[in-house]
C-alpha positions in Angstrom: 90.2 118.4 107.3 91.3 121.4 105.2 90.4 124.9 106.4 88.7 127.5 104.2 89.4 127.3 100.4 90.1 131.0 100.4 93.5 131.8 98.9 96.1 132.7 101.6 97.9 136.0 100.9 100.9 137.6 102.5 98.8 139.8 104.7 97.0 136.8 106.1 100.2 135.6 107.8 100.6 138.9 109.7 96.9 138.7 110.7 97.5 135.2 112.0 100.4 136.6 114.2 98.2 139.3 115.5 95.5 136.8 116.4 98.0 134.4 118.0 97.3 131.7 115.4 100.2 129.5 114.4 101.3 129.2 110.8 101.9 125.7 109.2 104.5 125.6 106.4 106.1 122.6 104.6 108.4 122.2 101.6 107.0 120.8 98.4 108.4 120.2 95.0 105.6 118.8 92.7 101.9 119.3 91.8 100.7 116.1 93.4 102.2 116.8 96.8 101.0 120.4 96.5 97.4 119.2 96.0 97.6 116.9 99.0 99.1 119.4 101.3 96.6 122.0 100.1 93.8 119.6 101.0 95.4 119.2 104.5 95.2 122.9 105.1 98.9 123.8 105.1 99.2 127.6 105.0 102.5 128.0 103.2 104.1 125.7 100.6 107.9 126.4 100.2 109.6 125.4 97.0 112.8 125.0 98.9 116.3 124.8 97.5 116.4 121.7 99.7 115.3 120.1 96.5 119.0 119.9 95.7 119.3 117.4 98.5 116.0 115.5 98.7 115.2 115.5 94.9 118.6 115.8 93.1 120.7 113.9 95.6 123.4 116.6 96.3 124.9 117.0 99.7 124.0 120.7 100.0 121.7 123.3 98.4 124.5 125.1 96.6 124.3 123.3 93.2 120.6 124.3 92.8 119.9 126.5 89.8 117.3 129.2 89.2 115.9 127.1 86.3 115.4 124.1 88.7 113.5 126.2 91.3 111.4 127.7 88.6 110.6 124.3 87.1 109.4 123.0 90.5 107.6 126.2 91.3 105.5 125.9 88.2 104.5 122.4 89.2 103.6 123.4 92.7 101.7 126.4 91.6 99.6 124.2 89.4 98.7 122.0 92.3 98.1 124.6 95.0 94.8 126.3 95.1 94.8 127.7 98.6 98.2 127.8 100.2 100.7 130.7 99.7 103.5 129.5 97.4 107.0 130.8 98.3 110.1 130.0 96.2 113.6 129.9 97.4 116.1 132.1 95.6 119.2 129.8 95.0 122.8 130.6 95.8 124.2 133.6 93.8 120.9 134.6 92.3 120.5 137.6 94.5 124.0 138.4 95.9 125.6 139.8 92.8 123.5 142.9 92.1 120.1 144.3 93.0 119.1 144.5 89.3 119.9 140.8 88.8 118.1 139.9 92.0 114.9 141.6 90.7 115.2 139.8 87.4 115.7 136.4 89.1 113.0 136.9 91.6 110.7 138.0 88.8 111.4 134.8 87.0 110.1 132.8 90.1 107.0 135.0 90.4 106.2 134.5 86.7 106.7 130.8 87.4 103.8 130.9 89.9 105.3 131.9 93.2 103.5 134.5 95.3 106.7 135.4 97.2 110.4 134.6 97.3 112.7 133.6 100.2 116.3 134.6 100.6 119.0 134.2 103.2 120.8 136.8 105.2 120.4 139.9 107.4 121.9 143.3 106.9 123.9 142.2 104.0 120.8 141.7 101.9 118.7 144.7 103.2 119.1 146.7 99.9 118.1 143.7 97.9 114.9 143.2 100.0 114.1 146.9 99.6 114.5 146.7 95.8 112.4 143.6 95.6 109.7 145.0 97.8 109.6 148.2 95.8 109.2 146.1 92.7 106.1 144.4 94.1 107.8 141.1 95.0 107.0 139.9 98.6 110.1 138.7 100.4 110.5 136.1 103.2 113.8 136.4 105.1 115.9 133.6 106.6 118.2 134.0 109.6 120.2 131.7 111.9 121.6 128.7 110.2 121.9 129.7 106.5 122.3 126.5 104.3 123.8 128.6 101.5 126.6 129.6 103.9 127.4 126.1 104.9 131.1 126.4 104.0 131.5 129.7 105.8 129.7 128.3 108.9 131.8 125.1 108.8 128.8 122.8 108.6 125.1 122.7 109.8 125.4 123.9 113.4 123.2 125.8 115.8 123.7 129.5 115.5 123.3 132.5 117.9 124.4 130.6 121.0 126.4 133.5 122.5 124.8 136.7 123.6 126.8 138.7 121.1 125.6 136.4 118.2 122.0 136.6 119.5 122.2 140.4 119.6 123.5 140.4 116.0 120.7 138.2 114.9 118.2 140.5 116.5 119.7 143.4 114.6 119.5 141.5 111.4 115.9 140.6 112.1 114.9 144.2 112.7 116.8 145.3 109.6 115.1 143.0 107.2 111.7 143.8 108.7 112.4 147.5 108.2 113.5 146.7 104.6 110.1 145.3 103.8 110.3 141.5 104.5 106.8 140.1 105.3 108.1 137.2 107.5 111.3 135.5 108.5 112.4 131.9 108.9 114.6 131.3 112.0 116.6 128.1 111.6 118.6 126.3 114.3 118.8 128.9 117.0 118.1 128.6 120.7 114.4 128.7 121.6 114.8 131.7 123.9 116.5 133.7 121.2 113.7 132.8 118.8 111.2 133.8 121.5 112.8 137.2 121.8 112.9 137.8 118.1 109.3 136.7 117.7 108.2 139.1 120.5 110.1 142.0 119.1 109.1 141.8 115.4 105.8 142.8 113.9 106.2 140.3 111.1 105.7 136.5 111.6 108.6 134.2 112.5 108.7 130.7 111.1 110.9 128.3 113.1 112.8 125.2 112.0 114.9 123.8 114.8 114.2 127.0 116.8 111.8 125.8 119.5 108.1 126.3 120.0 107.9 130.1 120.5 107.8 131.2 116.8 104.7 132.3 115.0 104.8 129.2 112.8 106.9 126.1 111.9 108.4 124.7 108.7 109.8 121.3 108.0 111.2 119.6 104.9 108.2 117.4 103.9 110.5 114.4 103.1 111.7 114.5 106.7 108.2 115.0 108.2 106.7 112.1 106.2 109.6 109.6 106.5 110.6 109.8 102.9 114.2 110.7 103.6 116.1 107.5 104.3 119.4 109.2 105.2 120.1 111.8 107.9 117.1 113.4 109.6 117.7 116.4 112.0 117.0 115.7 115.7 114.4 118.4 115.9 112.2 116.8 113.2 109.0 114.9 114.2 108.2 112.2 111.7 104.5 112.1 111.2 104.5 109.1 109.0 107.0 106.5 107.6 105.9 106.6 104.0 109.4 105.6 102.8 109.1 102.1 104.3 105.5 101.8 103.2 106.6 102.6 99.6 109.4 100.0 99.8 107.0 97.4 101.0 104.4 98.3 98.3 107.1 98.2 95.6 108.3 94.8 97.0 104.8 93.4 96.8 104.3 94.7 93.3 107.6 93.2 92.1 106.7 89.9 93.7 103.3 89.9 92.0 104.9 90.6 88.7 107.4 87.8 89.1 104.8 85.3 90.3 102.3 86.2 87.6 99.8 87.6 90.0 99.7 91.0 88.3 98.1 91.9 85.9 94.9 89.9 86.5 93.2 88.9 83.2 89.7 89.4 84.5 90.5 93.1 85.3 92.0 93.6 81.9 88.9 92.2 80.3 86.8 94.7 82.2 88.5 97.6 80.6 91.4 100.0 81.5 91.9 101.0 85.1 93.5 104.1 86.5 94.5 106.8 84.1 95.3 104.4 81.3 98.7 106.0 80.7 100.7 102.8 81.1 103.3 104.8 82.9 
């Protein structure tokens, strides 16, 4: 059952943290899924650059373009009536210059996003300040940074040493002070995530970071069993829709080959569904 139909805003996430209410966030890439997750009461819909992997078939997020994220953001924004829509800023759309970062983030806001997300700590502080000053809400992202996959030598847990944990804490404070309204913590030890969550005023959203964050995010294709390749060990699969789709498609193909579909009586009764034939 969905919660209130009232539109969720950036300030509502901070209010949830203050009340001790957890925040539910999922990735989404199209209007139909956005409508369904909206009905389910998901608080934040992230148009993630993970679309490069689960939608476009790449082995990383690096090939994703601004145009691709804008395209999917427009679709999600048309489907979402309640949830806060956040769009990822792709690789090299905010690192070159602050002016370019504002233009690119503005493109995503004009495409329907209510906020943007970017990766990094102190290195992107000035960008966050400039975006916030321009009226563009920013969600940060620390820990495992998928856009830094080559520099990190793969997708590995971060902040395992005390020195690295201390640096992550400094990064978190820096982006909060710069004006970020929340921060994703990816693939870090649970106790490190707990410390960051306790120290920050802004909400933390965990992914592979344990249960102590103010909220959680998953790639929807992982959570619903639509990804038939590698699924991270921290993911809980809430359904196995991929196998259900395979079985449904197999049944459809068999009906077509055996002449069981379409049924003449149904055709005589008039068009069914949306009548598009597609």
